[in-house]
SEDO-627146 format. One record per atom (N, C-alpha, C, O): atom name; residue in one letter; x, y, z; residue number from 1. Coordinates in steps of 0.001 Angstrom, whole numbers. Each point is the difference from the previous one (the first is absolute). Layout:
N
<site><atom>CA</atom><res>A</res><c1>X</c1><c2>Y</c2><c3>Z</c3><n>NUM</n></site>
...
END
This chain:
41
<site><atom>N</atom><res>M</res><c1>-50790</c1><c2>-23762</c2><c3>5896</c3><n>1</n></site>
<site><atom>CA</atom><res>M</res><c1>-585</c1><c2>822</c2><c3>1045</c3><n>1</n></site>
<site><atom>C</atom><res>M</res><c1>1095</c1><c2>594</c2><c3>866</c3><n>1</n></site>
<site><atom>O</atom><res>M</res><c1>1052</c1><c2>-606</c2><c3>200</c3><n>1</n></site>
<site><atom>N</atom><res>K</res><c1>-1306</c1><c2>1759</c2><c3>291</c3><n>2</n></site>
<site><atom>CA</atom><res>K</res><c1>933</c1><c2>685</c2><c3>877</c3><n>2</n></site>
<site><atom>C</atom><res>K</res><c1>-254</c1><c2>-406</c2><c3>1445</c3><n>2</n></site>
<site><atom>O</atom><res>K</res><c1>-1108</c1><c2>-385</c2><c3>372</c3><n>2</n></site>
<site><atom>N</atom><res>A</res><c1>2142</c1><c2>479</c2><c3>417</c3><n>3</n></site>
<site><atom>CA</atom><res>A</res><c1>-112</c1><c2>-215</c2><c3>1444</c3><n>3</n></site>
<site><atom>C</atom><res>A</res><c1>335</c1><c2>1311</c2><c3>689</c3><n>3</n></site>
<site><atom>O</atom><res>A</res><c1>866</c1><c2>746</c2><c3>-457</c3><n>3</n></site>
<site><atom>N</atom><res>M</res><c1>-1552</c1><c2>-468</c2><c3>1556</c3><n>4</n></site>
<site><atom>CA</atom><res>M</res><c1>245</c1><c2>1226</c2><c3>752</c3><n>4</n></site>
<site><atom>C</atom><res>M</res><c1>142</c1><c2>-334</c2><c3>1474</c3><n>4</n></site>
<site><atom>O</atom><res>M</res><c1>-578</c1><c2>-966</c2><c3>500</c3><n>4</n></site>
<site><atom>N</atom><res>T</res><c1>1345</c1><c2>1774</c2><c3>167</c3><n>5</n></site>
<site><atom>CA</atom><res>T</res><c1>128</c1><c2>-100</c2><c3>1445</c3><n>5</n></site>
<site><atom>C</atom><res>T</res><c1>-585</c1><c2>1266</c2><c3>602</c3><n>5</n></site>
<site><atom>O</atom><res>T</res><c1>303</c1><c2>1106</c2><c3>-447</c3><n>5</n></site>
<site><atom>N</atom><res>V</res><c1>-1127</c1><c2>-1269</c2><c3>1444</c3><n>6</n></site>
<site><atom>CA</atom><res>V</res><c1>-580</c1><c2>1155</c2><c3>690</c3><n>6</n></site>
<site><atom>C</atom><res>V</res><c1>687</c1><c2>114</c2><c3>1350</c3><n>6</n></site>
<site><atom>O</atom><res>V</res><c1>-71</c1><c2>-909</c2><c3>828</c3><n>6</n></site>
<site><atom>N</atom><res>R</res><c1>725</c1><c2>2016</c2><c3>-622</c3><n>7</n></site>
<site><atom>CA</atom><res>R</res><c1>711</c1><c2>222</c2><c3>1258</c3><n>7</n></site>
<site><atom>C</atom><res>R</res><c1>-770</c1><c2>997</c2><c3>845</c3><n>7</n></site>
<site><atom>O</atom><res>R</res><c1>-761</c1><c2>819</c2><c3>-516</c3><n>7</n></site>
<site><atom>N</atom><res>G</res><c1>964</c1><c2>-898</c2><c3>1796</c3><n>8</n></site>
<site><atom>CA</atom><res>G</res><c1>-564</c1><c2>993</c2><c3>906</c3><n>8</n></site>
<site><atom>C</atom><res>G</res><c1>-1413</c1><c2>-290</c2><c3>486</c3><n>8</n></site>
<site><atom>O</atom><res>G</res><c1>-640</c1><c2>870</c2><c3>591</c3><n>8</n></site>
<site><atom>N</atom><res>L</res><c1>145</c1><c2>-2088</c2><c3>-833</c3><n>9</n></site>
<site><atom>CA</atom><res>L</res><c1>-1317</c1><c2>-346</c2><c3>535</c3><n>9</n></site>
<site><atom>C</atom><res>L</res><c1>109</c1><c2>-137</c2><c3>1515</c3><n>9</n></site>
<site><atom>O</atom><res>L</res><c1>874</c1><c2>-696</c2><c3>518</c3><n>9</n></site>
<site><atom>N</atom><res>N</res><c1>-1770</c1><c2>1367</c2><c3>168</c3><n>10</n></site>
<site><atom>CA</atom><res>N</res><c1>31</c1><c2>-183</c2><c3>1446</c3><n>10</n></site>
<site><atom>C</atom><res>N</res><c1>-683</c1><c2>-1322</c2><c3>355</c3><n>10</n></site>
<site><atom>O</atom><res>N</res><c1>-717</c1><c2>-576</c2><c3>-818</c3><n>10</n></site>
<site><atom>N</atom><res>D</res><c1>942</c1><c2>115</c2><c3>2011</c3><n>11</n></site>
<site><atom>CA</atom><res>D</res><c1>-518</c1><c2>-1305</c2><c3>424</c3><n>11</n></site>
<site><atom>C</atom><res>D</res><c1>-1515</c1><c2>-76</c2><c3>-81</c3><n>11</n></site>
<site><atom>O</atom><res>D</res><c1>-559</c1><c2>-1040</c2><c3>-349</c3><n>11</n></site>
<site><atom>N</atom><res>S</res><c1>-98</c1><c2>2131</c2><c3>670</c3><n>12</n></site>
<site><atom>CA</atom><res>S</res><c1>-1465</c1><c2>23</c2><c3>-12</c3><n>12</n></site>
<site><atom>C</atom><res>S</res><c1>-547</c1><c2>-212</c2><c3>-1409</c3><n>12</n></site>
<site><atom>O</atom><res>S</res><c1>-922</c1><c2>-790</c2><c3>-200</c3><n>12</n></site>
<site><atom>N</atom><res>L</res><c1>1483</c1><c2>1488</c2><c3>-760</c3><n>13</n></site>
<site><atom>CA</atom><res>L</res><c1>-465</c1><c2>-145</c2><c3>-1378</c3><n>13</n></site>
<site><atom>C</atom><res>L</res><c1>307</c1><c2>-1386</c2><c3>-542</c3><n>13</n></site>
<site><atom>O</atom><res>L</res><c1>-838</c1><c2>-601</c2><c3>-671</c3><n>13</n></site>
<site><atom>N</atom><res>A</res><c1>2014</c1><c2>94</c2><c3>951</c3><n>14</n></site>
<site><atom>CA</atom><res>A</res><c1>368</c1><c2>-1340</c2><c3>-456</c3><n>14</n></site>
<site><atom>C</atom><res>A</res><c1>-959</c1><c2>-1043</c2><c3>569</c3><n>14</n></site>
<site><atom>O</atom><res>A</res><c1>-402</c1><c2>-926</c2><c3>-704</c3><n>14</n></site>
<site><atom>N</atom><res>E</res><c1>42</c1><c2>1074</c2><c3>1959</c3><n>15</n></site>
<site><atom>CA</atom><res>E</res><c1>-923</c1><c2>-944</c2><c3>635</c3><n>15</n></site>
<site><atom>C</atom><res>E</res><c1>-1398</c1><c2>105</c2><c3>-615</c3><n>15</n></site>
<site><atom>O</atom><res>E</res><c1>-665</c1><c2>-1016</c2><c3>-200</c3><n>15</n></site>
<site><atom>N</atom><res>K</res><c1>225</c1><c2>2220</c2><c3>-96</c3><n>16</n></site>
<site><atom>CA</atom><res>K</res><c1>-1311</c1><c2>185</c2><c3>-648</c3><n>16</n></site>
<site><atom>C</atom><res>K</res><c1>-21</c1><c2>-664</c2><c3>-1372</c3><n>16</n></site>
<site><atom>O</atom><res>K</res><c1>-989</c1><c2>-631</c2><c3>-373</c3><n>16</n></site>
<site><atom>N</atom><res>L</res><c1>2075</c1><c2>771</c2><c3>-375</c3><n>17</n></site>
<site><atom>CA</atom><res>L</res><c1>76</c1><c2>-658</c2><c3>-1312</c3><n>17</n></site>
<site><atom>C</atom><res>L</res><c1>-79</c1><c2>-1513</c2><c3>149</c3><n>17</n></site>
<site><atom>O</atom><res>L</res><c1>-723</c1><c2>-662</c2><c3>-745</c3><n>17</n></site>
<site><atom>N</atom><res>K</res><c1>1456</c1><c2>119</c2><c3>1696</c3><n>18</n></site>
<site><atom>CA</atom><res>K</res><c1>-9</c1><c2>-1447</c2><c3>223</c3><n>18</n></site>
<site><atom>C</atom><res>K</res><c1>-1384</c1><c2>-491</c2><c3>414</c3><n>18</n></site>
<site><atom>O</atom><res>K</res><c1>-477</c1><c2>-1017</c2><c3>-503</c3><n>18</n></site>
<site><atom>N</atom><res>Q</res><c1>-163</c1><c2>1734</c2><c3>1412</c3><n>19</n></site>
<site><atom>CA</atom><res>Q</res><c1>-1324</c1><c2>-402</c2><c3>483</c3><n>19</n></site>
<site><atom>C</atom><res>Q</res><c1>-1037</c1><c2>59</c2><c3>-1120</c3><n>19</n></site>
<site><atom>O</atom><res>Q</res><c1>-808</c1><c2>-916</c2><c3>-160</c3><n>19</n></site>
<site><atom>N</atom><res>T</res><c1>840</c1><c2>1995</c2><c3>-609</c3><n>20</n></site>
<site><atom>CA</atom><res>T</res><c1>-962</c1><c2>145</c2><c3>-1092</c3><n>20</n></site>
<site><atom>C</atom><res>T</res><c1>207</c1><c2>-1079</c2><c3>-1052</c3><n>20</n></site>
<site><atom>O</atom><res>T</res><c1>-966</c1><c2>-589</c2><c3>-485</c3><n>20</n></site>
<site><atom>N</atom><res>A</res><c1>2207</c1><c2>330</c2><c3>132</c3><n>21</n></site>
<site><atom>CA</atom><res>A</res><c1>292</c1><c2>-1048</c2><c3>-983</c3><n>21</n></site>
<site><atom>C</atom><res>A</res><c1>-505</c1><c2>-1351</c2><c3>500</c3><n>21</n></site>
<site><atom>O</atom><res>A</res><c1>-605</c1><c2>-759</c2><c3>-757</c3><n>21</n></site>
<site><atom>N</atom><res>K</res><c1>848</c1><c2>467</c2><c3>2001</c3><n>22</n></site>
<site><atom>CA</atom><res>K</res><c1>-445</c1><c2>-1279</c2><c3>565</c3><n>22</n></site>
<site><atom>C</atom><res>K</res><c1>-1525</c1><c2>-106</c2><c3>-29</c3><n>22</n></site>
<site><atom>O</atom><res>K</res><c1>-541</c1><c2>-1047</c2><c3>-355</c3><n>22</n></site>
<site><atom>N</atom><res>Q</res><c1>-149</c1><c2>2114</c2><c3>722</c3><n>23</n></site>
<site><atom>CA</atom><res>Q</res><c1>-1467</c1><c2>-2</c2><c3>-1</c3><n>23</n></site>
<site><atom>C</atom><res>Q</res><c1>-564</c1><c2>-222</c2><c3>-1400</c3><n>23</n></site>
<site><atom>O</atom><res>Q</res><c1>-1047</c1><c2>-624</c2><c3>-168</c3><n>23</n></site>
<site><atom>N</atom><res>E</res><c1>1750</c1><c2>1141</c2><c3>-827</c3><n>24</n></site>
<site><atom>CA</atom><res>E</res><c1>-461</c1><c2>-118</c2><c3>-1379</c3><n>24</n></site>
<site><atom>C</atom><res>E</res><c1>552</c1><c2>-1234</c2><c3>-707</c3><n>24</n></site>
<site><atom>O</atom><res>E</res><c1>-297</c1><c2>-234</c2><c3>-1172</c3><n>24</n></site>
<site><atom>N</atom><res>G</res><c1>1100</c1><c2>-556</c2><c3>1887</c3><n>25</n></site>
<site><atom>CA</atom><res>G</res><c1>557</c1><c2>-1217</c2><c3>-574</c3><n>25</n></site>
<site><atom>C</atom><res>G</res><c1>1023</c1><c2>273</c2><c3>-1094</c3><n>25</n></site>
<site><atom>O</atom><res>G</res><c1>95</c1><c2>-744</c2><c3>-976</c3><n>25</n></site>
<site><atom>N</atom><res>K</res><c1>664</c1><c2>1814</c2><c3>1148</c3><n>26</n></site>
<site><atom>CA</atom><res>K</res><c1>990</c1><c2>402</c2><c3>-997</c3><n>26</n></site>
<site><atom>C</atom><res>K</res><c1>1354</c1><c2>160</c2><c3>663</c3><n>26</n></site>
<site><atom>O</atom><res>K</res><c1>113</c1><c2>51</c2><c3>1225</c3><n>26</n></site>
<site><atom>N</atom><res>S</res><c1>907</c1><c2>27</c2><c3>-2059</c3><n>27</n></site>
<site><atom>CA</atom><res>S</res><c1>1319</c1><c2>358</c2><c3>520</c3><n>27</n></site>
<site><atom>C</atom><res>S</res><c1>47</c1><c2>1526</c2><c3>134</c3><n>27</n></site>
<site><atom>O</atom><res>S</res><c1>-802</c1><c2>716</c2><c3>-599</c3><n>27</n></site>
<site><atom>N</atom><res>V</res><c1>1745</c1><c2>-247</c2><c3>1387</c3><n>28</n></site>
<site><atom>CA</atom><res>V</res><c1>178</c1><c2>1447</c2><c3>129</c3><n>28</n></site>
<site><atom>C</atom><res>V</res><c1>339</c1><c2>577</c2><c3>-1377</c3><n>28</n></site>
<site><atom>O</atom><res>V</res><c1>-479</c1><c2>1075</c2><c3>-361</c3><n>28</n></site>
<site><atom>N</atom><res>N</res><c1>1289</c1><c2>-1779</c2><c3>-389</c3><n>29</n></site>
<site><atom>CA</atom><res>N</res><c1>364</c1><c2>460</c2><c3>-1343</c3><n>29</n></site>
<site><atom>C</atom><res>N</res><c1>-1242</c1><c2>170</c2><c3>-872</c3><n>29</n></site>
<site><atom>O</atom><res>N</res><c1>-158</c1><c2>1026</c2><c3>-662</c3><n>29</n></site>
<site><atom>N</atom><res>Q</res><c1>-716</c1><c2>-2020</c2><c3>660</c3><n>30</n></site>
<site><atom>CA</atom><res>Q</res><c1>-1231</c1><c2>88</c2><c3>-797</c3><n>30</n></site>
<site><atom>C</atom><res>Q</res><c1>-843</c1><c2>1192</c2><c3>441</c3><n>30</n></site>
<site><atom>O</atom><res>Q</res><c1>-522</c1><c2>740</c2><c3>-834</c3><n>30</n></site>
<site><atom>N</atom><res>L</res><c1>393</c1><c2>-561</c2><c3>2131</c3><n>31</n></site>
<site><atom>CA</atom><res>L</res><c1>-796</c1><c2>1105</c2><c3>541</c3><n>31</n></site>
<site><atom>C</atom><res>L</res><c1>560</c1><c2>1342</c2><c3>-453</c3><n>31</n></site>
<site><atom>O</atom><res>L</res><c1>-754</c1><c2>876</c2><c3>-424</c3><n>31</n></site>
<site><atom>N</atom><res>V</res><c1>2066</c1><c2>-711</c2><c3>510</c3><n>32</n></site>
<site><atom>CA</atom><res>V</res><c1>628</c1><c2>1259</c2><c3>-389</c3><n>32</n></site>
<site><atom>C</atom><res>V</res><c1>-178</c1><c2>253</c2><c3>-1493</c3><n>32</n></site>
<site><atom>O</atom><res>V</res><c1>-326</c1><c2>1117</c2><c3>-400</c3><n>32</n></site>
<site><atom>N</atom><res>I</res><c1>535</c1><c2>-2135</c2><c3>-426</c3><n>33</n></site>
<site><atom>CA</atom><res>I</res><c1>-163</c1><c2>162</c2><c3>-1448</c3><n>33</n></site>
<site><atom>C</atom><res>I</res><c1>-1436</c1><c2>391</c2><c3>-340</c3><n>33</n></site>
<site><atom>O</atom><res>I</res><c1>-217</c1><c2>920</c2><c3>-788</c3><n>33</n></site>
<site><atom>N</atom><res>E</res><c1>-753</c1><c2>-1599</c2><c3>1367</c3><n>34</n></site>
<site><atom>CA</atom><res>E</res><c1>-1402</c1><c2>316</c2><c3>-275</c3><n>34</n></site>
<site><atom>C</atom><res>E</res><c1>-351</c1><c2>1410</c2><c3>455</c3><n>34</n></site>
<site><atom>O</atom><res>E</res><c1>-738</c1><c2>710</c2><c3>-684</c3><n>34</n></site>
<site><atom>N</atom><res>T</res><c1>1259</c1><c2>-308</c2><c3>1823</c3><n>35</n></site>
<site><atom>CA</atom><res>T</res><c1>-267</c1><c2>1340</c2><c3>517</c3><n>35</n></site>
<site><atom>C</atom><res>T</res><c1>599</c1><c2>1065</c2><c3>-907</c3><n>35</n></site>
<site><atom>O</atom><res>T</res><c1>-643</c1><c2>1011</c2><c3>-280</c3><n>35</n></site>
<site><atom>N</atom><res>L</res><c1>1872</c1><c2>-1233</c2><c3>-182</c3><n>36</n></site>
<site><atom>CA</atom><res>L</res><c1>645</c1><c2>943</c2><c3>-908</c3><n>36</n></site>
<site><atom>C</atom><res>L</res><c1>-735</c1><c2>72</c2><c3>-1340</c3><n>36</n></site>
<site><atom>O</atom><res>L</res><c1>-156</c1><c2>1082</c2><c3>-566</c3><n>36</n></site>
<site><atom>N</atom><res>K</res><c1>-292</c1><c2>-2227</c2><c3>63</c3><n>37</n></site>
<site><atom>CA</atom><res>K</res><c1>-752</c1><c2>-9</c2><c3>-1263</c3><n>37</n></site>
<site><atom>C</atom><res>K</res><c1>-1285</c1><c2>789</c2><c3>127</c3><n>37</n></site>
<site><atom>O</atom><res>K</res><c1>-356</c1><c2>756</c2><c3>-905</c3><n>37</n></site>
<site><atom>N</atom><res>K</res><c1>-348</c1><c2>-921</c2><c3>2018</c3><n>38</n></site>
<site><atom>CA</atom><res>K</res><c1>-1251</c1><c2>750</c2><c3>216</c3><n>38</n></site>
<site><atom>C</atom><res>K</res><c1>266</c1><c2>1500</c2><c3>25</c3><n>38</n></site>
<site><atom>O</atom><res>K</res><c1>-797</c1><c2>786</c2><c3>-510</c3><n>38</n></site>
<site><atom>N</atom><res>K</res><c1>1906</c1><c2>-399</c2><c3>1097</c3><n>39</n></site>
<site><atom>CA</atom><res>K</res><c1>329</c1><c2>1413</c2><c3>134</c3><n>39</n></site>
<site><atom>C</atom><res>K</res><c1>486</c1><c2>613</c2><c3>-1316</c3><n>39</n></site>
<site><atom>O</atom><res>K</res><c1>-361</c1><c2>1132</c2><c3>-321</c3><n>39</n></site>
<site><atom>N</atom><res>F</res><c1>1173</c1><c2>-1865</c2><c3>-439</c3><n>40</n></site>
<site><atom>CA</atom><res>F</res><c1>681</c1><c2>589</c2><c3>-1130</c3><n>40</n></site>
<site><atom>C</atom><res>F</res><c1>-437</c1><c2>-471</c2><c3>-1371</c3><n>40</n></site>
<site><atom>O</atom><res>F</res><c1>455</c1><c2>555</c2><c3>-1000</c3><n>40</n></site>
<site><atom>N</atom><res>N</res><c1>-1316</c1><c2>-1552</c2><c3>906</c3><n>41</n></site>
<site><atom>CA</atom><res>N</res><c1>-485</c1><c2>-446</c2><c3>-1312</c3><n>41</n></site>
<site><atom>C</atom><res>N</res><c1>-1257</c1><c2>716</c2><c3>-387</c3><n>41</n></site>
<site><atom>O</atom><res>N</res><c1>-547</c1><c2>-250</c2><c3>-1073</c3><n>41</n></site>
END
């Protein structure tokens, strides 16, 4: 599997990702992967 770094996230977006992941019982990484799969698969 590949690893990626996302640069340039503002604090607001980073916090939204963290909050959403926590609410869904997931890691931020899991949330991002699932979101990307929904968009691009």
